[in-house]
C-alpha positions as CSV (number, residue, x, y, z in Angstrom):
1,M,-14.2,-8.0,-30.9
2,T,-10.5,-7.4,-30.4
3,I,-8.6,-4.4,-29.0
4,D,-6.6,-2.2,-31.4
5,K,-2.8,-2.5,-31.1
6,S,-2.4,1.2,-30.2
7,L,-4.8,0.7,-27.2
8,R,-3.0,-2.3,-25.7
9,T,-0.6,-2.0,-22.9
10,R,2.7,-4.0,-23.0
11,K,2.7,-5.2,-19.4
12,G,-1.0,-6.0,-19.3
13,I,-3.2,-4.3,-16.7
14,V,-1.2,-1.7,-14.7
15,R,-3.7,-0.8,-12.0
16,S,-4.6,-3.2,-9.1
17,R,-7.6,-5.4,-9.7
18,N,-10.3,-5.8,-7.0
19,V,-11.6,-9.1,-8.4
20,L,-9.6,-12.4,-8.5
21,T,-10.1,-15.3,-10.8
22,R,-11.3,-18.6,-9.2
23,A,-7.8,-20.1,-9.5
24,E,-6.3,-17.1,-7.7
25,R,-8.9,-17.2,-5.0
26,I,-8.3,-20.9,-4.4
27,E,-4.5,-20.3,-4.3
28,K,-4.9,-17.5,-1.7
29,L,-7.4,-19.6,0.4
30,S,-5.1,-22.6,0.4
31,Q,-2.2,-20.5,1.5
32,Q,-4.3,-19.3,4.4
33,D,-5.5,-22.9,5.2
34,R,-9.1,-21.8,4.6
35,W,-9.7,-24.2,1.6
36,K,-9.2,-27.9,1.0
37,A,-9.5,-30.0,-2.1
38,E,-12.5,-31.7,-0.7
39,D,-14.4,-28.4,-0.5
40,G,-14.8,-27.9,-4.3
41,P,-14.3,-24.9,-6.4
42,F,-17.8,-23.4,-6.0
43,S,-19.2,-21.2,-3.2
44,L,-15.8,-19.9,-2.2
45,P,-15.5,-17.4,0.6
46,K,-14.5,-13.8,-0.1
47,V,-10.8,-13.0,-0.3
48,R,-9.5,-9.6,0.5
49,V,-7.2,-8.0,-2.2
50,Y,-4.6,-5.7,-0.8
51,K,-3.4,-2.8,-2.8
52,V,0.4,-2.5,-2.8
53,V,1.7,1.0,-2.7
54,L,5.4,1.6,-2.9
55,K,6.8,4.8,-1.6
56,K,9.6,6.6,-3.4
57,K,12.8,6.9,-1.5
58,K,14.0,10.4,-0.7
59,K,17.4,11.3,-1.9
60,K,20.0,12.6,0.7
61,K,21.9,15.8,0.1
62,G,25.1,14.0,-0.6
63,E,23.5,11.7,-3.2
64,E,22.1,14.7,-5.2
65,E,25.5,16.2,-5.7
66,G,27.1,13.0,-6.8
67,D,29.9,10.7,-5.7
68,T,32.7,12.9,-6.9
69,A,31.8,15.8,-4.6
70,A,31.4,13.5,-1.6
71,A,34.8,11.9,-2.3
72,A,36.6,15.2,-2.6
73,V,35.5,16.5,0.8
74,P,37.4,14.0,3.0
75,A,40.6,14.4,0.9
76,T,40.7,18.2,1.6
77,K,40.1,17.6,5.4
78,D,43.1,15.2,5.5
79,N,45.3,17.8,3.9
80,K,44.4,20.5,6.4
81,K,45.2,18.2,9.4
82,K,48.8,17.6,8.2
């Protein structure tokens, strides 16, 4: 049975998965030097899946107002000094 087009997501699965495919597990284990080709693809040890959370950057007060307001401030200070 197939999924209706309206229910599909464009990027695939968005949330993090907690189960890896056998190929993904072998790749992770070989990167950690815990698996060799002689070991075989069966009875693989468990691999921890880390959830990646990206924090949003906070905007500074100057960035909220825009570049034009920040550029105008130094120009007025220079005029007052002369």
